[in-house]
VEXKEZA-442578 format. One record per residue (C-alpha): chain; z, y, x. Coordinates in pm, 1 decimal. Each point is the difference from the previous one (the first is absolute). Layout:
N
SITE   c          Z          Y          X
SITE   A          Z          Y          X
...
END
This chain:
532
SITE   c          Z          Y          X
SITE   A     1201.0    -8234.3    -4018.8
SITE   A      -63.9      295.5     -232.0
SITE   A      109.9      342.4      116.1
SITE   A      218.1      239.4     -196.1
SITE   A     -142.1      333.0     -112.8
SITE   A      146.8      301.7      175.7
SITE   A      -70.9      338.0     -161.6
SITE   A      -61.2      329.1      181.2
SITE   A      105.2      327.7     -158.7
SITE   A     -125.5      323.7      156.8
SITE   A      194.2      323.2      -45.9
SITE   A     -199.7      220.0      239.1
SITE   A      -90.9      238.9     -281.6
SITE   A      359.9       37.7     -117.5
SITE   A      259.1      -77.8      268.1
SITE   A     -254.0       69.4      275.2
SITE   A      -62.8      342.9     -151.0
SITE   A      358.5       90.1       92.3
SITE   A      -98.0       -3.6      367.4
SITE   A       51.1      334.3      167.4
SITE   A     -340.5      173.1       15.9
SITE   A     -176.4     -234.1     -243.4
SITE   A     -141.7      149.5     -318.5
SITE   A     -254.8     -205.8     -192.7
SITE   A     -259.7      169.6     -218.3
SITE   A     -121.6     -166.5     -318.3
SITE   A     -321.6     -103.0      176.8
SITE   A      204.3     -141.8      290.0
SITE   A      198.0     -214.7     -241.9
SITE   A     -313.3     -126.7     -170.1
SITE   A     -165.8      -93.0      331.0
SITE   A      312.1     -167.6      141.4
SITE   A       66.3     -195.6     -320.6
SITE   A     -354.8     -137.7       10.7
SITE   A       39.4      -84.4      369.6
SITE   A      324.8     -187.8      -64.5
SITE   A     -158.1     -186.9     -288.6
SITE   A     -294.9     -101.6      216.1
SITE   A      239.2     -118.6      271.6
SITE   A      164.1     -240.6     -245.6
SITE   A      334.0      167.5      -73.8
SITE   A      157.5     -133.0     -322.0
SITE   A      178.0      314.9     -119.8
SITE   A      -94.1      361.1       72.6
SITE   A      275.8      243.7      -88.1
SITE   A     -181.2      322.5      -77.1
SITE   A      295.6      237.0      -20.1
SITE   A      249.3      148.3     -240.1
SITE   A     -169.5      129.2     -319.3
SITE   A      164.4      318.7     -114.9
SITE   A      146.8       81.1      341.2
SITE   A     -294.7      221.4      101.0
SITE   A     -342.9       99.3     -137.6
SITE   A     -192.8     -224.0      243.0
SITE   A      185.3     -317.8      -98.5
SITE   A      -15.1       89.2     -368.8
SITE   A     -377.8       47.8       21.3
SITE   A      -38.6     -318.6      204.7
SITE   A      162.4     -199.1     -280.1
SITE   A     -205.1      176.8     -268.5
SITE   A     -270.1     -263.7       39.3
SITE   A       35.1     -341.0      161.4
SITE   A     -201.7      -57.3      319.9
SITE   A     -256.3     -277.8      -16.1
SITE   A      171.3     -251.2      224.9
SITE   A     -142.0     -350.6       32.7
SITE   A      308.5     -177.6      128.7
SITE   A      309.7      217.5       22.2
SITE   A      230.4       87.4     -286.8
SITE   A       35.7      376.7      -27.3
SITE   A      370.7       80.9       -7.3
SITE   A      195.8      305.8     -115.2
SITE   A      339.6       82.9      148.6
SITE   A      294.4      174.6     -165.4
SITE   A      368.1       -3.1      -81.6
SITE   A      174.4     -202.4     -264.4
SITE   A      132.9      201.7     -292.7
SITE   A      258.4      259.6       86.4
SITE   A      364.7      -59.4      -77.7
SITE   A       92.8      116.5     -347.7
SITE   A     -358.2       -7.5     -132.2
SITE   A     -189.0     -256.6     -197.8
SITE   A     -332.5     -133.7      124.2
SITE   A     -181.2      176.3     -283.4
SITE   A      161.3      330.5       96.7
SITE   A      -70.3      -14.2      373.3
SITE   A     -313.8      193.8      108.2
SITE   A      -19.8     -187.3      330.6
SITE   A      -19.2     -339.5     -167.5
SITE   A     -244.4      139.2     -256.2
SITE   A     -226.3      117.7      283.0
SITE   A        2.2     -345.6      154.1
SITE   A      -84.6     -167.3     -329.1
SITE   A     -287.2      245.3      -54.5
SITE   A     -140.7      -41.9      350.2
SITE   A     -326.5     -193.6       26.4
SITE   A      146.2     -276.2      215.0
SITE   A       14.9     -378.8        0.2
SITE   A      360.4      -15.2      118.0
SITE   A      310.3      214.8       14.4
SITE   A      243.8       -2.4      289.9
SITE   A      335.6      147.3     -101.6
SITE   A      256.9      106.6      254.6
SITE   A      373.4      -27.3      -65.7
SITE   A      315.0       17.2      204.6
SITE   A      153.1     -338.2       87.0
SITE   A      289.7      131.9      204.7
SITE   A      334.3       70.8     -165.3
SITE   A       52.4      285.2      246.1
SITE   A     -335.1      159.9      -87.0
SITE   A       62.7      -37.1     -373.9
SITE   A      339.5      161.9       36.3
SITE   A      -93.1      281.8      240.7
SITE   A     -372.1       71.7      -49.0
SITE   A      -39.9      -75.5     -372.0
SITE   A      357.9       80.3     -101.9
SITE   A       -8.2     -266.3     -269.6
SITE   A      150.1     -342.0      -65.0
SITE   A     -110.2     -344.2      109.8
SITE   A      -41.4     -102.1     -364.6
SITE   A     -227.6      294.3      -76.0
SITE   A     -209.9      -72.7      308.8
SITE   A      -47.1     -362.8     -107.1
SITE   A      -89.3      107.0     -355.2
SITE   A     -256.8      245.5      137.4
SITE   A     -166.8     -280.3      196.6
SITE   A       -9.4     -237.1     -297.3
SITE   A     -129.5      263.7     -244.5
SITE   A     -273.5      130.6      228.5
SITE   A     -133.6     -342.1       96.9
SITE   A        2.4     -114.0     -363.2
SITE   A     -189.1      312.8     -112.0
SITE   A     -273.7      -49.3      260.3
SITE   A      -27.6     -367.9      -85.3
SITE   A      -34.8       88.4     -368.4
SITE   A     -283.5      236.5       97.1
SITE   A     -184.1     -292.4      156.8
SITE   A       46.5       98.1      363.7
SITE   A       85.4     -219.0      293.6
SITE   A      341.4      126.9      110.1
SITE   A      187.2        5.1      325.0
SITE   A      321.2      165.5      113.6
SITE   A       67.5      147.3      341.8
SITE   A      372.6      -60.4       54.9
SITE   A       71.6      307.7      207.9
SITE   A      268.2      -30.8      273.9
SITE   A       25.5     -370.3      -83.6
SITE   A      111.1     -131.9      338.7
SITE   A      255.6      273.5       63.4
SITE   A      118.1      -46.5     -356.1
SITE   A       22.4     -376.2       37.7
SITE   A      219.6       32.4      308.4
SITE   A      228.7      237.0     -191.5
SITE   A        8.2     -172.8     -340.6
SITE   A     -217.1     -310.6      -15.6
SITE   A       89.1      -76.0     -361.8
SITE   A     -131.4      336.2     -125.8
SITE   A     -310.7        1.8      221.6
SITE   A      -92.3     -346.2     -122.0
SITE   A       74.2      102.6     -359.0
SITE   A     -256.9      281.5       28.6
SITE   A     -265.5     -242.9      125.5
SITE   A       88.7     -254.2     -268.1
SITE   A      -11.7      265.1     -275.0
SITE   A     -361.2       76.5       87.5
SITE   A     -101.5     -365.0       27.0
SITE   A      172.6      -98.8     -326.8
SITE   A     -168.4      293.2     -179.1
SITE   A     -342.4     -134.1      103.8
SITE   A      -84.7      159.9      334.8
SITE   A     -273.0     -190.2      183.1
SITE   A      135.7      115.8      335.9
SITE   A      345.7      101.5      114.4
SITE   A      -47.5      184.6      329.4
SITE   A      292.0       22.4      243.2
SITE   A       -9.4      331.1      188.1
SITE   A      144.2       76.1      340.6
SITE   A      -18.6      367.6      -91.3
SITE   A      185.7      139.9      300.6
SITE   A     -174.8     -242.2      236.1
SITE   A      312.5     -103.5      186.8
SITE   A       33.2     -368.0      -92.8
SITE   A      -55.4     -262.4      269.7
SITE   A     -244.8     -293.5      -42.8
SITE   A      277.0     -260.1       -1.2
SITE   A      178.2      193.0     -278.2
SITE   A     -324.1       25.5     -198.7
SITE   A      -59.2     -374.2       26.3
SITE   A      356.7      -87.5      -99.4
SITE   A       12.4      237.8     -298.7
SITE   A     -345.9      -90.5     -134.1
SITE   A       96.7     -366.4       25.5
SITE   A      299.5       70.6     -223.7
SITE   A     -208.1      200.2     -248.2
SITE   A     -255.2     -279.9      -37.2
SITE   A      279.7     -227.8     -120.2
SITE   A       14.0      220.2     -311.3
SITE   A     -358.3      130.9      -31.0
SITE   A     -299.2     -220.6       86.4
SITE   A     -155.8      102.5      330.5
SITE   A     -344.6       34.7     -156.8
SITE   A      147.0      294.8     -193.7
SITE   A      165.5      166.9      301.1
SITE   A     -152.7      267.9      220.6
SITE   A      103.3      189.7      313.4
SITE   A      -36.0      373.1       69.6
SITE   A      106.1       82.3      357.3
SITE   A       27.0      331.8      180.9
SITE   A      -44.5       28.1      374.1
SITE   A      302.0      198.8      116.6
SITE   A       96.2     -265.5      256.2
SITE   A     -364.7      -91.6       77.7
SITE   A       47.3     -329.7     -184.8
SITE   A     -172.2       50.3     -336.0
SITE   A     -267.7     -261.4       79.2
SITE   A      260.7     -243.9      136.3
SITE   A      219.2       58.7     -305.8
SITE   A     -293.8      -63.8     -233.6
SITE   A      -78.7     -329.3      174.1
SITE   A      368.6      -96.5       -6.4
SITE   A       -0.9       54.8     -378.2
SITE   A     -304.6     -224.4      -34.8
SITE   A      172.9     -272.5      202.1
SITE   A      294.3       29.7     -240.7
SITE   A     -219.4      -38.7     -308.0
SITE   A     -143.1      342.1      -97.9
SITE   A     -363.3      -17.2     -108.1
SITE   A     -101.1      366.2      -22.7
SITE   A      -13.5      242.8      292.6
SITE   A      -19.1      376.2      -48.8
SITE   A     -133.6      215.8      281.8
SITE   A     -242.3      271.9      102.1
SITE   A     -310.7       31.5      214.7
SITE   A       89.4      102.1      356.4
SITE   A      367.3       -5.5      -98.2
SITE   A       -8.1      338.3     -175.0
SITE   A      318.3      102.2     -178.4
SITE   A      291.4      238.9        3.1
SITE   A      215.3       31.6      311.5
SITE   A     -113.0     -284.8      228.8
SITE   A     -241.8     -155.2     -249.6
SITE   A      -33.9     -322.5     -197.3
SITE   A      -95.6     -355.3       89.4
SITE   A     -346.3       22.1      154.4
SITE   A     -256.2     -207.0     -191.6
SITE   A     -241.2       29.7      293.4
SITE   A      249.2     -209.3      198.8
SITE   A      115.0     -225.0     -283.5
SITE   A     -341.4     -106.8     -126.9
SITE   A     -127.8     -143.4      332.8
SITE   A      333.3     -168.1       63.7
SITE   A      -10.8     -167.7     -339.6
SITE   A     -361.8     -105.7       54.5
SITE   A        5.8     -101.9      364.9
SITE   A      346.3     -137.2       77.7
SITE   A       35.0     -365.3      -96.3
SITE   A      353.5       31.5     -135.2
SITE   A     -139.5      219.5     -277.1
SITE   A     -368.2      -91.5      -21.7
SITE   A       80.5     -369.8      -50.4
SITE   A      252.1       74.5     -274.6
SITE   A     -143.0      302.2     -181.7
SITE   A     -321.5      134.9     -143.5
SITE   A      -60.5      374.8      -34.4
SITE   A     -274.9      196.1     -170.8
SITE   A     -153.5      120.6      327.4
SITE   A     -283.1     -227.9      111.7
SITE   A      -99.1      -65.2      360.7
SITE   A     -308.4      214.5      -60.0
SITE   A      208.5      293.4     -120.2
SITE   A      255.4      -49.0      276.9
SITE   A     -281.5       83.0      241.5
SITE   A      -23.2      347.8     -158.3
SITE   A      366.7       82.8       60.2
SITE   A      -60.1      225.1      301.1
SITE   A     -255.0      196.6     -200.5
SITE   A      243.4       33.3     -292.6
SITE   A      278.8      117.8      230.2
SITE   A     -213.0      258.7      176.5
SITE   A     -164.7      118.7     -320.4
SITE   A      343.7       92.3     -134.2
SITE   A       90.7      181.9      322.6
SITE   A     -330.1      186.5       -3.5
SITE   A       51.3      105.5     -362.1
SITE   A      343.1      136.6       90.9
SITE   A     -130.8      153.9      325.2
SITE   A      261.7     -197.1      192.7
SITE   A      -41.0     -140.2      348.9
SITE   A       -3.3     -382.1      -33.8
SITE   A      285.5     -176.9      176.0
SITE   A     -173.4     -147.3      303.5
SITE   A      280.9     -250.5       46.3
SITE   A       23.9     -124.5     -359.2
SITE   A       17.7     -377.7      -30.0
SITE   A     -333.7     -167.2      -79.7
SITE   A     -191.6      319.2      -94.9
SITE   A       83.7      238.3      285.1
SITE   A     -267.0       95.7      250.9
SITE   A      220.8     -136.2      278.4
SITE   A      110.0     -314.8     -185.0
SITE   A     -244.8     -210.7      202.2
SITE   A      -37.2      212.6      313.2
SITE   A       85.7     -137.6      344.2
SITE   A        6.1      223.9      306.9
SITE   A      -23.9     -121.9      360.1
SITE   A      196.4     -268.5      180.4
SITE   A       54.9     -366.7      -70.9
SITE   A       -1.6       50.7     -378.4
SITE   A     -351.7      138.1        4.1
SITE   A     -114.4     -271.5      238.8
SITE   A      134.1     -266.4     -234.3
SITE   A     -151.7      159.9     -312.4
SITE   A     -341.1        6.7      166.1
SITE   A       32.6     -376.0       57.4
SITE   A      139.1      -82.5     -344.4
SITE   A      110.9      263.7     -257.4
SITE   A      263.4     -236.3     -140.7
SITE   A      208.3       47.6      313.5
SITE   A      124.6      335.8     -130.3
SITE   A     -118.7       20.3     -363.6
SITE   A      207.7     -152.1     -278.0
SITE   A     -293.3       19.5     -246.7
SITE   A     -372.2       67.2       30.3
SITE   A      -57.7      375.3      -47.3
SITE   A     -317.1      -58.8     -203.9
SITE   A      207.8     -158.3     -276.6
SITE   A      145.5      340.0      -91.6
SITE   A     -309.5      203.9       83.7
SITE   A      123.8      105.6      344.1
SITE   A     -142.3      -81.1      342.4
SITE   A      128.6      -50.8      350.5
SITE   A      -41.8      238.4      289.0
SITE   A       65.0      -84.4      361.6
SITE   A       60.4      320.2      195.7
SITE   A       -8.0     -147.5      346.4
SITE   A     -301.5      133.3      193.1
SITE   A     -347.6      148.4      -31.7
SITE   A     -127.6     -350.8      -63.3
SITE   A      248.3      -47.9     -286.1
SITE   A     -101.6      337.8     -137.7
SITE   A     -358.9     -117.0        9.4
SITE   A      100.9     -314.7     -191.0
SITE   A      164.4      209.4     -269.0
SITE   A     -309.5      215.6      -40.0
SITE   A     -220.2     -308.0      -23.9
SITE   A      228.2     -133.7     -275.2
SITE   A      -36.3      331.4     -185.4
SITE   A     -378.6      -11.1       40.1
SITE   A       -5.1     -352.5     -138.7
SITE   A      205.4      111.8     -299.9
SITE   A     -236.4      292.4      -60.5
SITE   A     -307.8     -220.6       36.0
SITE   A     -146.0      212.4      282.3
SITE   A     -235.2     -187.1      233.0
SITE   A       63.2       25.1      375.8
SITE   A      -60.6     -175.2      329.8
SITE   A      314.6     -108.7      184.3
SITE   A     -160.4       97.3      331.0
SITE   A      -82.5      353.2     -119.8
SITE   A      179.2      253.7      226.7
SITE   A       13.7      234.0     -299.8
SITE   A      285.4     -212.9     -132.4
SITE   A      216.6      117.9      288.9
SITE   A      -95.2      358.6      -81.1
SITE   A       97.6      -60.6     -363.0
SITE   A      343.1     -131.0      108.3
SITE   A       61.7      311.9      207.8
SITE   A     -124.7      227.0     -277.4
SITE   A      238.1     -160.1     -249.4
SITE   A      295.5       40.8      237.4
SITE   A      -81.7      365.7       61.6
SITE   A      -46.0       78.8     -368.1
SITE   A      314.6     -181.3     -110.6
SITE   A      191.9      200.6      261.3
SITE   A     -139.6      314.9     -163.0
SITE   A      127.6     -112.4     -342.6
SITE   A     -286.9     -191.4     -158.0
SITE   A      119.1     -294.5     -209.1
SITE   A     -280.5     -252.4      -27.7
SITE   A      231.9     -263.5     -147.4
SITE   A        0.3      216.3     -315.7
SITE   A     -361.3      116.2       25.3
SITE   A     -232.3     -298.9       -8.8
SITE   A     -318.1      201.2      -49.5
SITE   A       67.9      234.3      292.9
SITE   A       61.9     -299.2      227.9
SITE   A     -326.6     -151.9     -120.8
SITE   A     -190.6      319.0       83.3
SITE   A      169.9       48.9      337.5
SITE   A      -87.9     -356.2       95.2
SITE   A     -358.2       32.8     -119.1
SITE   A      -46.9      334.4      176.9
SITE   A      137.9     -132.9      327.9
SITE   A     -219.1     -308.2      -24.4
SITE   A     -298.3      217.8      -93.3
SITE   A      -43.2     -122.8     -354.6
SITE   A       35.8      311.0     -224.1
SITE   A     -320.2      187.8      -93.0
SITE   A       -1.2      377.6       46.3
SITE   A      -40.7       98.5     -365.8
SITE   A       72.8      371.7       11.1
SITE   A      184.5      265.1      195.1
SITE   A      236.6      262.6     -132.9
SITE   A     -103.1      315.7      187.0
SITE   A      266.3      223.7     -146.4
SITE   A      259.7       25.4     -272.2
SITE   A      213.8      285.3     -126.4
SITE   A      296.7       -7.0     -239.3
SITE   A      165.4      302.4     -159.4
SITE   A      302.6       15.5     -228.7
SITE   A       66.9      301.3     -218.7
SITE   A      234.0      101.1     -278.6
SITE   A     -148.2      191.1     -289.3
SITE   A       19.4       59.1     -373.1
SITE   A     -220.3     -216.6     -219.8
SITE   A     -171.6       99.8     -324.4
SITE   A      323.9      -64.9     -191.1
SITE   A      197.4      237.9      218.8
SITE   A      183.1     -288.6      170.9
SITE   A       62.8        8.3      374.8
SITE   A     -167.0     -305.6      154.9
SITE   A      -65.1     -132.0      349.0
SITE   A     -359.0     -108.6       63.3
SITE   A     -158.1     -162.3      304.3
SITE   A     -366.6       40.6       92.1
SITE   A     -176.7     -217.3      256.2
SITE   A     -348.0       31.8      150.8
SITE   A     -153.2     -289.6      194.3
SITE   A     -323.6        5.9      200.0
SITE   A     -152.6     -339.1       84.6
SITE   A     -306.9     -119.0      184.7
SITE   A     -163.2     -304.3     -162.3
SITE   A     -295.4     -119.1      209.9
SITE   A      -91.7      357.3       91.8
SITE   A       52.4      135.3     -350.8
SITE   A      273.0      267.1       -9.9
SITE   A      203.2       -7.4     -319.7
SITE   A      274.2      243.5     -102.0
SITE   A      244.2      -78.6     -280.7
SITE   A      289.7      199.9     -141.2
SITE   A      273.2     -112.4     -236.6
SITE   A      331.3      113.3     -141.7
SITE   A      303.9     -225.2      -22.3
SITE   A      364.3        2.2      -94.7
SITE   A       81.4      -11.5      371.4
SITE   A     -185.8       32.5      330.8
SITE   A      -43.3     -374.7       48.4
SITE   A     -126.0      -51.7     -354.4
SITE   A     -249.5      286.0       44.6
SITE   A     -116.5     -142.7      332.9
SITE   A      -40.1     -346.3     -151.3
SITE   A     -208.9      128.4     -290.8
SITE   A     -218.6      216.8      225.3
SITE   A      -61.6     -278.6      253.1
SITE   A     -110.3     -246.7     -267.2
SITE   A     -195.6      251.6     -207.6
SITE   A     -332.7      -42.6      179.4
SITE   A      -72.7     -248.4      277.0
SITE   A     -371.2       -3.5      -60.4
SITE   A     -153.4     -346.6       14.5
SITE   A      347.9     -156.9       26.5
SITE   A      136.2      155.4     -318.0
SITE   A      -84.1     -301.5     -216.6
SITE   A      210.6     -224.8      224.7
SITE   A      319.3      200.3      -52.5
SITE   A      -24.4       76.3     -374.0
SITE   A      258.4     -271.1      -77.5
SITE   A      243.6      113.5      269.1
SITE   A      337.2      124.1     -126.6
SITE   A      302.4      113.8      196.7
SITE   A      305.5     -143.2     -173.3
SITE   A      288.9       81.5      234.3
SITE   A       83.4      254.6      268.9
SITE   A      309.4      -31.9      217.4
SITE   A      131.2      224.3      274.8
SITE   A      259.7      -90.7      259.8
SITE   A      143.2      233.0      263.5
SITE   A       30.9     -189.0      329.2
SITE   A      228.2      242.6      183.2
SITE   A      196.1      314.8      -74.6
SITE   A      -72.9      371.3       14.0
SITE   A     -278.6      222.5     -128.5
SITE   A     -238.7     -148.9      256.8
SITE   A       64.4     -353.7     -118.8
SITE   A     -269.2     -266.1       11.7
SITE   A     -107.4     -111.6     -345.4
SITE   A     -131.4     -338.0     -108.5
SITE   A     -210.5      -15.9     -317.2
SITE   A      -79.4     -324.3     -182.9
SITE   A     -264.7        2.5     -272.4
SITE   A      -57.2     -292.3     -233.9
SITE   A     -344.7      -29.0     -157.9
SITE   A     -162.2     -216.4     -263.4
SITE   A     -363.3      -74.9      -82.2
SITE   A     -186.5      -92.3     -316.1
SITE   A       80.8     -368.8       53.3
SITE   A      374.8       59.2       15.0
SITE   A       18.6      -66.0      374.8
SITE   A      261.0      211.6      178.9
SITE   A       41.8      108.9      360.4
SITE   A      216.0      238.2      202.7
SITE   A      -96.7      245.2      271.9
SITE   A      212.9      204.9      241.0
SITE   A      -15.6      334.8      175.7
SITE   A      242.2      152.5      252.4
SITE   A       22.5      358.6      118.6
SITE   A      243.4      291.4       37.9
SITE   A     -219.5      161.4     -269.4
SITE   A       43.7     -164.8     -340.7
SITE   A     -350.8      105.6     -112.2
SITE   A     -155.5     -152.4      311.1
SITE   A      197.6     -323.9      -46.6
SITE   A     -106.4      -10.6     -364.4
SITE   A     -364.5       58.7       89.1
SITE   A        4.3     -286.9      250.7
SITE   A      126.7     -234.8     -270.9
SITE   A     -250.9      135.9     -252.7
SITE   A     -290.7      -49.8      240.4
SITE   A      106.1     -356.0       77.3
SITE   A       20.3      -77.3     -371.5
SITE   A     -352.9      125.2      -67.1
SITE   A     -151.8     -169.6      305.2
SITE   A      179.8     -327.4      -75.3
SITE   A     -152.1        9.5     -350.1
SITE   A     -346.9       48.1      149.2
SITE   A       51.6     -290.2      242.4
SITE   A      141.6     -216.0     -278.0
SITE   A     -296.8       82.6     -225.9
SITE   A     -254.2      -79.8      272.7
SITE   A     -144.9      350.8        0.4
SITE   A     -296.1       26.2      242.1
SITE   A       28.2      224.2      308.2
END
């Protein structure tokens, strides 16, 4: 039996950007769009061209996406204006996008109170805007804002709004639970009624999470006939967020009710990268990942003590509804020192580090990990630092060089143009096989200056680090007050495009940064096979 195609629409870069504390840069949007495309998402909504400079610039040139259709979001024409005389519609038509997603009220109450216009004018606005975008050769969809609340108030008008878009040529008519208060049984009943008038393969669902049911509501809509789901990575979105694609995608792929009936653009291979995608977004936003998130959370496959842990050790299926590897996660059994040892061995296997199971150093490594994680180190997010800690404990990291001393100064001064600038100067003294080398460098901050000075001259090892680039630097305060402990994560890349992350922890941000910098350089030397 052939499966129906179910389409995934991501609005992380538009609706997700309305999350309190989230502010995407242009580079962030470009990186996330490429990541979503690689994952297999069908539509990537990039934002609202004309609403702010970042979104306008983002739509100035179309990203090179291999799979996803790049989508622009905006309002239908304003009441009392023609399409040709509406700057918002003009901006959408000028945007370098494959598709346009209009938003329009579909609630009589909202039309009357928020727009202060008539039902007839609202319907005309929908028809005119969709027709104009179709004439411009764009794939068109309409977000029917407040649809479910509107349907319960005046079903005839709400349905008329959806029908107006479909009859004017919209590829998708998306039913929005804008206030997020509709129950799953209501969603299923209303979508079932809508699909009697609009074919289900032209109907989408856009659910908000104000009752913690956005994922359930999205699945209820699919059961009722909708064939497009809109959502965001990690459930980002205003108020309580949107339907979480990191929960929806595995459910659609791994639960028989959906996997037997539907095909989505995310392959099994890409599903196994979902944890990485989820945590990459959190790292970019400097947010603490939700440990208890379904499928992708660090604790999603953790069992601690008691009969549960005993059963999992015998057969993981006793307390796991899916295999963690399928989504790129892994199980942890926090039951005893022996279980801790098993976890470390699993990590060593993943890292490809050779070991002997009888080696007592493994026990020392387990204890070292526990102590460091209690201090604030996060090896789950710092693969390279874990690799080095394991190798050092097992005696497998060459002693390449030693930093004897470093000094960092920050000063404010006037430059040659008479402008007041802040400049950092770092001096690093290293011992490379008995040769004492001193390097100094300026930077736009103390960490940048320290990085440049450290990598300026490492003697015989310099050739091994020429391709090393630091591409991201993230700081997280682990507790409050001026004496707070700071965690620094540094992401690095080499000449082959390989990336890794290192971590440092200290009450002193410079010290924490230097730990992460040192690990990055030493990991590159180990990775390159540099001789001791």
